C-alpha positions in Angstrom: -30.7 -62.1 72.4 -29.1 -64.2 69.6 -28.4 -61.0 67.6 -26.8 -59.3 70.7 -24.5 -62.3 71.3 -23.3 -62.4 67.7 -22.6 -58.6 68.0 -20.2 -59.3 71.0 -18.6 -62.0 69.4 -17.9 -59.9 66.3 -16.5 -57.2 68.6 -14.3 -59.3 70.7 -12.7 -61.8 68.3 -10.2 -59.1 66.7 -9.1 -58.2 70.4 -8.5 -61.8 71.5 -5.0 -63.1 72.1 -3.4 -64.9 69.3 -5.4 -63.1 66.7 -4.1 -63.0 63.1 -2.8 -59.6 62.3 -4.7 -57.7 59.4 -2.3 -57.7 56.4 -0.9 -54.3 55.3 -2.3 -53.6 51.7 -0.6 -50.4 51.0 2.1 -48.1 52.5 1.9 -44.8 54.2 5.1 -44.9 56.2 8.4 -44.2 54.4 10.4 -46.3 56.7 8.1 -49.4 56.3 8.4 -49.0 52.6 12.2 -48.8 52.8 12.4 -51.8 55.1 10.2 -54.1 53.0 12.0 -53.2 49.7 15.3 -54.0 51.4 13.9 -57.1 52.8 12.7 -58.2 49.4 16.0 -57.6 47.8 17.9 -59.4 50.5 15.6 -62.5 50.2 15.9 -62.7 46.4 17.5 -59.7 44.3 15.7 -60.9 41.3 12.1 -61.7 42.4 11.0 -58.1 42.9 7.6 -57.3 44.2 4.7 -54.7 43.9 4.8 -52.1 46.7 1.5 -50.1 46.7 1.5 -46.7 48.2 -1.7 -45.7 49.9 -3.8 -43.0 47.9 -3.4 -39.6 49.6 0.1 -40.5 51.0 2.7 -37.7 51.4 6.0 -39.0 52.4 7.6 -36.0 54.1 11.5 -36.2 54.0 11.9 -32.7 55.4 12.9 -34.6 58.6 16.0 -35.9 56.9 14.9 -39.1 56.2 17.2 -41.2 54.1 16.4 -42.0 50.4 15.3 -45.5 49.3 18.0 -47.3 47.4 17.0 -49.9 44.8 19.4 -52.4 43.6 17.4 -55.5 42.7 15.1 -56.6 39.8 11.5 -56.1 39.3 10.7 -53.5 42.0 7.4 -51.9 41.4 6.3 -48.8 43.4 2.8 -48.0 42.7 0.4 -45.1 43.7 -3.0 -46.9 44.7 -4.4 -49.9 43.1 -4.1 -48.6 39.4 -0.8 -46.6 39.6 -2.2 -43.1 38.8 -1.1 -39.6 39.7 -4.8 -39.0 40.5 -4.4 -41.2 43.5 -2.1 -38.3 45.1 1.0 -40.2 46.2 3.9 -37.7 46.8 7.5 -37.9 48.1 8.2 -34.3 49.4 11.4 -32.5 50.5 14.7 -34.1 51.7 18.1 -34.4 49.5 17.2 -37.4 47.3 14.1 -39.6 47.1 15.2 -42.7 45.2 18.6 -44.0 44.4 18.9 -46.8 42.0 22.2 -48.8 41.5 23.6 -52.1 40.5 22.3 -53.9 37.5 18.5 -53.6 38.7 16.2 -54.1 35.8 12.4 -54.1 35.4 12.0 -51.4 38.0 8.9 -49.3 37.7 7.4 -46.3 39.4 3.6 -45.9 38.7 1.7 -42.7 39.3 4.3 -41.3 41.8 5.1 -37.5 42.5 8.6 -36.4 43.4 8.6 -32.8 44.8 10.8 -30.4 46.5 14.1 -32.3 46.8 16.9 -29.8 47.2 19.6 -32.0 45.5 18.3 -34.6 43.1 14.9 -36.2 43.5 15.9 -39.4 41.6 19.3 -40.8 40.9 19.4 -43.5 38.2 22.7 -44.8 38.9 22.5 -48.3 37.5 24.9 -49.8 34.9 24.2 -50.7 31.4 22.3 -53.9 32.3 19.8 -52.0 34.5 16.4 -50.3 33.3 13.6 -48.3 35.0 10.4 -47.1 33.7 8.5 -44.0 35.1 4.8 -44.0 34.1 2.5 -41.3 34.8 4.8 -39.8 37.2 5.4 -36.1 38.1 8.4 -33.9 39.1 7.5 -30.6 40.6 9.4 -27.8 42.6 12.7 -29.7 42.7 16.2 -28.0 43.2 19.7 -29.2 42.9 21.8 -30.2 39.8 18.9 -32.1 38.2 15.4 -33.4 39.1 16.4 -36.7 37.3 20.1 -37.8 36.8 21.2 -40.8 34.7 24.8 -41.5 35.8 26.8 -44.8 36.5 29.0 -43.7 39.3 32.1 -45.7 38.3 32.1 -44.0 34.9 30.8 -46.9 32.9 27.7 -46.9 30.6 24.7 -45.9 32.5 21.2 -47.8 32.6 18.2 -47.2 30.3 15.6 -44.9 31.7 11.9 -44.7 30.2 9.8 -41.7 31.0 6.2 -42.2 29.8 3.4 -39.9 30.1 5.0 -37.9 32.9 5.3 -34.2 33.9 8.2 -32.0 34.9 6.7 -28.6 36.3 8.3 -25.6 38.0 11.7 -27.3 38.7 14.6 -25.0 39.2 17.8 -27.0 38.5 21.5 -25.9 38.2 22.5 -28.1 35.1 19.4 -29.5 33.6 15.9 -30.9 34.5 17.0 -34.3 33.2 20.7 -34.9 33.0 21.8 -38.0 31.1 25.4 -38.9 31.4 26.3 -42.0 29.6 22.9 -43.4 29.8 19.9 -44.2 27.6 16.9 -42.0 27.9 13.5 -42.6 26.3 11.0 -40.0 26.5 7.4 -40.6 25.4 4.2 -38.5 25.8 5.8 -36.1 28.5 5.5 -32.5 29.1 8.1 -29.9 30.4 6.6 -26.7 31.6 7.7 -23.7 33.4 11.2 -25.2 34.4 14.5 -23.3 34.7 17.9 -24.8 34.0 21.3 -23.6 32.7 22.3 -26.1 30.2 19.0 -27.1 28.8 15.8 -28.7 29.9 17.3 -32.2 28.8 21.2 -32.5 28.6 22.9 -35.5 27.1 26.6 -36.1 27.5 29.7 -38.5 27.4 28.1 -40.8 25.0 24.7 -40.8 26.3 21.7 -41.3 23.9 18.2 -40.0 23.9 14.9 -41.0 22.0 11.8 -38.9 22.2 8.3 -38.8 20.7 5.2 -36.7 21.6 7.2 -34.7 24.2 6.4 -31.0 24.6 8.4 -28.1 26.1 6.4 -25.0 27.2 7.5 -21.9 29.0 11.0 -23.2 30.1 13.6 -20.7 31.1 17.3 -20.9 30.6 18.3 -23.0 27.6 15.0 -24.7 26.7 14.9 -28.1 24.9 17.4 -30.6 24.4 21.2 -30.3 24.1 24.7 -31.3 25.3 25.6 -30.6 28.9 28.2 -28.0 29.7 
C-alpha cells in the first residue's frame, strides 16, 4: 500500500497546479533559438551564452524561416553537449542561416552543419573588431554566391573568421565557396571536396587576408584552390 501511494504521488506531482517548469536543456526549435539569442543580446550584448542544439535536430528553413542575426559577444552555438558533428545538428534550406554583424566577438559555432542554403549559408558581416570561430562544422550542398561570405556591408575592414577542423563538400557556388572581401580568414585542418565555383574555392579581395595550414582541396571543379576574386 505504501509503495502504491508513493507511486501516485510521483505521478501526480508534475501535473499539480503551480509546478516548476522543467528547464529546457537544448534547442530543437529554430524560433526558440532565435528568440533566446536575441533576448540574451538585448539583456547584455557582451555577456553571451551557450546555446546547445539537441542532438539529431534538423532546422528546416524551407518554410522561409528568417535567418538568425548575431551582433553581440560570446554567443556560442553548440551541437550537443560536446559540440561535435557526430551529434547531427543541421540547418537546411532557406536563403541564409546566420548573419553576423556589428562588432560581435568571441562568437563560436561548434559541430554545426549548414546545408542547402540557396543564397549564402553564413554571412560574416561584422567589422574589424569582430571575430567568429567555426570548429568541426560542415557546409554541404549550398548554392548562391558563396557558402561563407566575409564582408562588412559598409565597406570597412571585415571581421576575423577562424575555420578549424571543418569540411566543405558538394557546394555549388557562383563566386567562391568562401568569399573573403576585406576580412581576415584563418583556415586550419579543413577540407574542401567536390565543390564547384567560378573564381576559386577560396577567393580573397579588396585587401582581405588569409592564413592556412593543414588544409586540403580535393576534386573541386572550376578554379580550384585559393586566388583573387573576379
